[in-house]
N, C-alpha and C positions, 0 to 999 in steps of 0.2 A: 504493499500500500504505499502510497505518496500523496503528500499534500503540496500542491503548487500554488504559489501567490505570483499571479502574472501581472506586474506592473499595478498592484493594489495601491489605489490613492483614496484617502478619505479626507474630506474638508468640511469645516464648519464655519460659516460666515465668513467665507473667503481665505480662511487660514487652513493651511495643509497641516493635518495631524498625523497622517499615516502615509508612508510611501515604501512599499516593501515589494521586492522582487526575490523571491526564495523558493527553493525546493526543500522539502522536509521529509526525510527518509526515517523509516523505523530504526530505533536505536541511536539516532543522532538528532536529539531535541534541538529545537530552535528556542532561544531565550531572548525576550524583549525587556530591556532595562531602561529606566528612565525616571524623572521626578514625577511627582503626583501631577496629574493633569497634562501629561506629555503626550498622551494618545496611546498608551499601552493597552488599556482595556478597550478603547475604541477599536483597535485592530482585531481583537478577539471577537467583539460584537460584530464587526463586518464580516469575519469568517464565518461566524455562527448564524448570520441572517438576522440580528437582533438591533440593527441600527435603527434610530427614529427617523421620521421624515425630514427632519432639519438638517441632516447630513447628506453630503453629496459624495457618492462612491464612483469610482472609475476601476477598470482592469477586470481580471478574471480570477475566480477561485475554482481550482480543479482538484477533485479527491479522487485517486485511483483511476485517473484518466477522464472522470466524468465531471463535466461543468455543472457546478452547483451554484453559480453566482446569483441567479435569480430565483433559486428555489426557496420554498419556506423552510424554517429552521429544522422542523421534524424530518423533512424529506433529505436533509443533508447528511443525516446519521453521524453526527459529531457529538462526542462526550464532553460534558462541561463540569469543571470542578472550580468552586469559588472558595472565599475565605470561610464562609459558613457552610456546614456540611448539609443543610437543608433536608433533614430526614422528616417525613410526616408524622407529626405527634399524635395524630389520631389512629396510626397504624402500628402494628407490632413489627418487630425487626424483619421478620419473615415476609410480612406483607409488603414492607418497604422494598425488600428484594425483589419480590414478585412484581412489583410495579415496573422494574426495569426489564423484565422478561419479554421476549417477543410473543405476540399474540398466537392463538391456535394451538399451544401445547395442552396436553392432556392434564388433569389434576395431579396424577401420580408423577409424570415428567416434571411439572412445576416443582412439587414438593422435593423431588430428587435434586434437582438443579440448586434449589435454595440450600438444602442440607450440604451439598457438595461445596457451595460457594462459602458457606459459614466455616465449614472445615479448613478451606484454603487459607482463611484469614484468622485461624486459631480461636474461632467462636462457635464450636459445635454446640448444639443444643439451645442456642440463643435465639431460635425462631419466634418463640412466644414472648420474648422479652419486650418491654416497653422501652422505646428509644431513650426516654427521660432517665432510666436506670443506667445508662452506659457511661463509661468515662470518655473523655475527650478522644483518646486514642481509639477506642472502640467505635465511636461514632464515625470518625475519620475512615476507619477501615470498611465499615458498613457502607458509607457513601461511596467509596471507591469501588467496592465489588458491585454495588447495585449498578453503577455507571458502566462497568465492563460487562455485566449480565445483558445490557442492551445491545451488545455487539457493535460498538461504534467503529467507524473507519478512521477517526482522527481524534485526538484528544486535545482540548484546550484547558489550561490551568491558569486561574487568575488568582494570584496570591494564595495558593491553597493551604501554605504552611504557615502564614504570618501570625496566626493567633495561637500556635502551639509553643509550648515551652521547648528549650533547647533540645533535651533529650528526646521528647517526643517528635520533635521536628525532624530529627535525624532518622528517626524510625520509619515515619509516614513517608518521607522523601524516598527512602530506599524502597519501601513497599511500592509506591506508585511507579517509580522507574524500572522496577524489576517486573511488576504485574503488566505493565503497559509497554514493554519493550518491542512488542510486535506492531505498534501503532506509530504513526507520525505524531509528534507532540510539539505544541508551542506553549512555552512557559512565560508568563508575565510575572516580574517579581521586582522588588527593589533590594533584595538581599543577595549580595555577591556569593553567598554559600549556596543559595539555591541554585545559581547559574553554574557553579563548580560542579555540584552534585549531578546537574542534568547533563554536563558535557555538551559537546556540540558548539555552535556559533553562538554569539552573543551580539545582538544588534539594538540600536535605538529604534524607536517607532517609525523614523525617518530613514531607516536602512543603513545608518553609519555603523560599522564594525566598533564593537567595545571590548575591552579587557576587564573582566569581573575582579 
């Protein structure tokens, strides 16, 4: 799988915020770094199809050879991770994971996939748990595996480790880049250690090469 940003440009009020021309391969994440308001998250919103009508976008976005530039967000098959884990509080852990599964599976198959996923993140038997009873690290693991169960073709990370303490940040960073190594990944961060852990190129939102 490959994510290609072909002369992607995003402007707001005549000011260019994003200018990227990049090819992102599995195992070689692209990191976008810059100050707050520099356009890092705007770039991810453009790729995911979440920009508001006030923005002007040019260029193309291709995932695995398919032009998704004008497709709705759901049709792009992109996984998103943000600062907050966004688990549904009214659903159990298992039901949260089930939300990420593709439609059409039998009840038995859904149950099997959920149990397998929980085992993979060292949380076997947690399907009936209330998300409110989980630790920060457990919640992050559940959010990650739910996203991967949806079988995305690319992964966008918007400061996903910023609210974790140092020890937990290292653990979840490692988990993300190990579990998602088969996907093209774009990471937005202001933390140089995140960029080092990701590996790959580091650019500003305007495409300037940076050293973390």
